C-alpha positions in Angstrom: 74.8 -70.0 12.8 75.1 -67.5 15.6 77.6 -65.0 14.5 80.8 -64.8 15.1 81.1 -61.1 16.7 78.3 -61.8 18.8 80.2 -62.7 22.6 79.4 -65.9 23.2 77.5 -67.4 26.6 79.7 -68.1 29.3 78.8 -70.5 31.0 80.0 -72.2 34.6 78.9 -75.5 36.0 79.4 -76.3 39.6 80.4 -79.7 40.5 81.8 -82.4 38.2 80.4 -85.6 39.4 77.9 -88.1 37.3 75.1 -85.0 36.4 77.9 -82.4 35.4 80.4 -84.4 33.5 77.4 -85.1 31.0 75.9 -81.9 31.3 79.7 -80.7 30.3 79.7 -82.7 27.9 76.5 -81.7 26.2 77.3 -78.4 26.2 81.0 -79.5 24.1 79.0 -82.1 21.9 75.9 -79.7 21.1 78.0 -76.4 21.0 76.9 -75.4 17.4 73.2 -76.6 17.8 72.6 -74.9 21.0 74.2 -71.3 18.8 72.4 -71.6 16.1 69.1 -71.9 18.6 70.4 -68.9 21.1 72.1 -67.2 18.6 75.0 -66.6 20.0 77.9 -69.2 20.3 78.0 -70.6 24.5 81.4 -72.1 25.9 82.0 -73.5 28.4 84.0 -71.5 30.7 84.7 -73.1 34.2 84.1 -76.2 36.1 84.0 -76.2 39.0 84.9 -79.1 41.7 86.9 -80.3 44.5 90.1 -82.5 43.5 90.7 -81.4 39.3 91.6 -85.0 38.8 87.8 -85.9 39.1 87.8 -84.3 35.2 90.7 -87.0 34.0 88.0 -89.6 32.5 86.0 -86.9 30.7 88.5 -85.8 27.0 85.8 -83.8 26.6 86.1 -80.9 29.9 89.1 -78.8 28.8 91.6 -79.1 31.6 92.4 -75.5 31.1 88.6 -74.7 32.5 88.9 -76.8 35.6 89.2 -75.7 38.7 89.7 -76.0 42.8 88.5 -72.1 43.1 84.4 -72.1 43.5 83.7 -68.6 43.6 86.3 -67.8 40.6 83.6 -69.9 38.5 80.5 -68.8 40.4 80.9 -64.8 40.2 82.5 -65.5 36.0 79.7 -66.6 34.2 76.6 -65.9 32.2 74.6 -68.8 33.4 76.1 -70.9 36.3 75.0 -74.4 36.8 74.3 -75.6 40.5 75.6 -79.3 40.7 77.2 -79.1 44.5 74.3 -80.4 46.6 72.9 -79.6 50.2 72.5 -76.0 51.4 75.3 -75.3 52.7 78.3 -74.0 50.5 75.5 -74.5 47.6 73.8 -71.8 49.0 77.0 -68.7 49.5 77.9 -70.0 45.8 74.0 -69.4 44.7 73.9 -66.3 45.8 77.3 -64.9 44.9 76.5 -66.1 41.8 73.4 -64.5 41.3 74.3 -61.1 43.5 77.4 -61.2 40.1 74.0 -60.4 36.9 74.5 -64.6 36.5 71.5 -66.5 36.1 71.2 -69.9 38.4 70.2 -73.4 37.5 69.7 -75.8 39.7 67.6 -78.9 41.1 68.9 -78.5 44.6 65.7 -79.1 45.9 66.7 -79.1 49.1 68.5 -75.1 48.9 65.4 -74.6 46.7 62.8 -75.6 50.3 64.9 -73.9 52.5 65.7 -70.6 50.9 63.6 -69.9 47.8 61.0 -66.9 48.8 57.3 -67.5 47.8 57.1 -64.1 47.7 55.7 -62.2 43.7 59.2 -60.7 43.1 60.1 -63.8 41.8 56.8 -64.0 40.1 57.6 -61.1 37.9 61.2 -61.4 37.6 63.4 -59.9 40.1 65.6 -63.0 41.1 67.8 -61.2 43.8 65.4 -61.3 45.6 64.4 -64.8 45.8 66.4 -66.6 47.2 66.6 -65.7 51.3 69.7 -64.9 52.9 
């Protein structure tokens, strides 16, 4: 079990559709197992969506962390999971998350193909220079 005095890893979700809601469910339902595996608790600290009522069918999402303020979620988490899609606003929030020091998880192939650099700094771990502005 994770140590109680260790600060939790704060996770923010950008999007609460099919993938976002199920990502939230897994984080909530498997929080003890995840904490045991990584040595720190995980806390879902924000779920950003256009319409908070989108999360009504999902009882595992704590309504107090649901917001329309996507920038706040993107810049106040240790790990940001981008589930918006597209290359417009998703890029803005991913860049903000990276600049705030968060790790970003995305499967947004359009965003990656258009903006992620293939230079060697990405391979060496300098994620701040991987995404072009």
